[in-house]
N, C-alpha and C positions, 0 to 999 in steps of 0.2 A: 502493499500499498505505499503511495505517495505524498505526500504536503508541500505544500509552497511555501517557503519558510524566507523571512525578510532579512538582509544581511547587510550590515554597514560593510563596507570593501576598502572604503579608504575615504579622504576628508572631502564631507560633501558629496559624496557617493552611497547610493545605495541601491542596492539590486535583489530581484528574485529568485532564488534557486529553487528547482524541486529535488527534493531527495526521498530515500524510501527511509518509511518509519516501521514498518513492518503490522502487522493487526496487535491488539493489546493481549501480554501476556494474562497469567491468569488470575495475579490481583489487580488486574490495569482497570482504566476507561480508557476510551478513544473519543475526544470531545472534534465536533468540526466549529470552527469558532465562527462565531455571528460578529463582534465586533471587537476591536482593541483601543484602546485609549493612547494615544501619545504623552509622554511627559515632556515639556516642553524644557526643563530643565535640563534632567541628564541626558536626555535624549539628543538633545542640541548640542552637549558639550563633544558626543561621542562623535557624533555626526561632522562636526567643524572638527573631529582630532584632537580637543582640549584636555583627552581625559590622561591622568598620570599611569606611563608607563610603569610594570611590575607592581600593580595593585589590584588583589582580586576584586571581579565583579560584584558579586552577593553573596557570602560562603551562607549567610540565609536561607538562599531560593536553590533550590537543588537543580531546578532548572537553567540559572545563571551562573554555571560550574566556571572555573580558569581565570583568565587576566584579561587586563583592558587590553585590549590589541586587535588589528583586523586580520583577516576579516571577522567579525564579530555578529552574531546573534543577540538582539538584543530588545527589550520591553518586556513591560512587567505587569501588564493590565488588559487579559485577554477574557470574554464572556462565550460561553458558545454552547451547544447542544451534547448530551453524551449520546452517543449514536452506536457505539458499542460498547463488551463487558467481556473481562476474560471469567473463566470459568469458574472459579474462586468468589464472584463478584456477585452481591442481590442486584438480580434483573430491574428493581424499582428503579434503579438508577437511571433505565432508559428513557429518553426522551427529555432527561429533566435539565434545565437552564441553569449553568453553575458561573464560576466567576473561578479564574486562575493568575498565580504569578509565573504567567510564560510569555516568552517572546512572541513578536507579531506572527504568526504562521497561519496558514487556512485551516490545519487540524493537529491536532496533539496527543499524545498518552502521557498518563501519569492518575496517581492511586486517588481511591476515595478521600485520603487524608488530606491531600493536597489541592484540593476542591473548594469553595464554598457554596451552597445554594442559593440563589438567585431569588430573591423575594418575589412574589407576584405581582404586588404591582410596582417591582424596579424596574424600569428600562433597560434593555440591553448598552445604553449608550450612558445612561446615567451610570450602571454598577460600573464601566470603565473609571468612573473616579474614586472610587474604594481607595486605592493607593495614594490619591491626596489627602482624602481624609481622613485617612488613618495617618498619615504622618504628621499633619496637621494635629490630630488629638493627641499624637506624640509631642508635639512640640509644645501643647498647652500643658501637659503634665509636666514635661519639662522646665519651664519658666513658673509655675506654680503664683498664678496673679492672684492678688489678695483684694479687696473689697476696697475700695474707694483709691486706687492706685491709678497712677497715668502711666499708661500702657500706646506706644509706640510701634507700630509696624513699618519695616521700611520692603516695600516690593509689593505688588499687587498682582504678582502674576500667580498660576492656577494653585498652586500652593499657599500663599500669601494670601488668598482670596477666600479660599477653603478656612484658612486659621482664621482671618476675620469674621466669618459667618461662628464661626466658634465663641471666639471672644466675646460676640456681641451681647450672648447672654450674661454674660459677668456683672456684676455689678460696681463701673469701674466710676472714677471719678473723670476723666480723659480718655479718649478712643480715637488714635490718633492714627493714619496711614499715608506714610511719603513714597509718592510714585510720579514718574515724571511725565506717561502717557495721560493724558487729558481724559481718555475713555474707561479707563481703570480707574482713574480716581472715580469716576460715575460709579463703576461696578461696587467698590470698597465701600460708598457710602452707602448705595442700595443693598449690600450686603450687611450692614450695620453701622459701620465705624461712625461715629460720631463727626470727623472730620478728615477730609482727602485733601493733603498740598502737595506741591509740588515740591522738590527739593531745594533746599536753602531757608525754607517758609515755616519749618514744625518749632524753631524755637521762640518765633512770635505767639505761637500758639498754645506753645507751655508756658507763656511768661504768666507769671504769680504774683498781682501786684505785695508787696511789703513783706512776704512770705519766702525767706531765705531756707527755709527746711524743706520747701516742697519744691525748690529750685528743680529744675530738668525731669525727666521721665525716672519712675521707679522701675520701670521693664523695657526693655525694648527687642525686637523682633530681627533678624538681620535675614531677610529673605530675597533678596532683589539677583541674588546671584551673580552682581557684581563686586571683585572684589575691594574693588574705591569706596564702594559704602559702607564698608564695617568702620572703617574709622569714622564716618560721619556718626553711625549707629552708636560709638562709644561716646563719640562728645555730645549726645542728646543724652544722655541717664547723668541724675545726679549723684549725690553724695551716696554710697552703698547700693547703687544701682546695677540691674543685672543686665546682661548683654547675650540673648541666646541666638546662635550662629545657626542656622538652618539650612543657609547657602552650600551649597557644594562647587567651589570652584574650579575645581579639575586640575588641569597643571598651572595654572593661573598663580599670580602671589599678590598679595595683601599687603601695602604697604601701610602699616600703621605707627600712628604718634604714640609713643607710650611714655616720652622724658616730658608731658606735661602734667595734668590734673590726673592722670589715671590711679596714680599710686597713694597719693594725697587722701584722692577721695573712693579709696577701697572699692573699685568698678571692678565686678565679676563678670568675665567673659565666658562663658561655656558652649561646647557643642549639641548639639540635636541631630539623633540621627535613628532614624526607623527601625533599623535592624537591633537596637537593642531599647530596652527599657530602662531607666535613672534606677539605679541600684538601689535606692532610697525607698523604690515602690514596689521591688519584686517580690515582696513578704506576700502581696495580697494582687500584682497585679502580674496577668500574663500576655503575650500576644493574642491569645483567643479574646479575653475580656479586654482588651484595647481595639481587637476589630470588632468586637460586638459593637461597643460604642461607638464607631465609626459608620457602622453602617444604621446605627440608629441615628444618627446625625444626617447621613445622606440623604434620610428621607423627610428632612426638613429643608435641604438646601435645595434653593433655587438653580438645579441645575441648567435649565434654559440659560439663565442669564451668563452663563461660563462658556456655551457651546460656540464654538470658533467652525462649526463645518463637518461633513462626512465627508470621506473620503475614498472612493475605492481602494482597494486593495493595491490593485495593478496600477493604479496611478501613487503609490506610495511615495514615489521621487519629488513630485508635485507637492506634496503635502510638506514633506520635511523644507524644501525648497520657499516656500509661504512662509512655514513659519518660520524659519532662518533669516528672512527679510523682513516680518513683523507686516505681513499683508494676511491676517486674519480678523476676524471679529472680535474674538472671546478667544481664551487662551487654552480652551480646551478643543482638541481638534482627532475625532474618530476615523479609525479606517475599519470599512465596512468590507462583509465579503459575502454576500448576499445578495 
């Protein structure tokens, strides 16, 4: 049995190859893909050739083994229908719609423990947002936002907007998004930000008359994907403030100034990555609980507001070209297979 698989074969080059995958083993499912979502952050780094050499793709996802190097199968937001089962698998799986962390391909083999059944009310396109909402959930868990805090999010891309949606439910004092693209600023306010401003304007929004203790932000998320933004994020927090870095810069380096107020103001800079859970939470949280929470919040997310269009799998080259050029209306582009 064959499958058509998307490969990143070089900088700004993708191609679809036909591979033999065989029939499912006795403990496996055969899934025909209906839709898969493109992650505009990590996938564009791979598309541009900006990934770091010698780094594992993702040790926590079985389908993404190996290191970042061309040619590379990538992607982790596939939704499809189970069309075949091995002899040891309950036939009740047949016909079920499932989500899987699988690279872009029109069919794949996997095991029942590596898929998540899709709820009846959830569309396939919406379900491809699950990794982004799960990442946003992890960001909120890592940031520990508190009542009455001033929170700033740098970057209103796909993960940034999903994070805005989650944070909008907290009783914050001020919630500001910093984003250079006007249309995305509008989206951020639609999804719950108090204000969305252009870079350079956040200081005036956070200004507080005569209250030195409240100067600056309490919590800042750096989600822009741009290394130069990290320095601005550090400069936005006040005394004892926290900066959570969710951006992945790949092979690019961030030039930051730690010689000014950084030390004296006890600013904390922490990384957040969805492959792990904060050690302080692992006693009660695991990946399944976090995923369930993300799924619940997906149901309340205005997914249509994020939608940047659907593109047939055969035209994937055009989808990446448009994303790279900023030529899409929304940050979430979906490949379709039927």
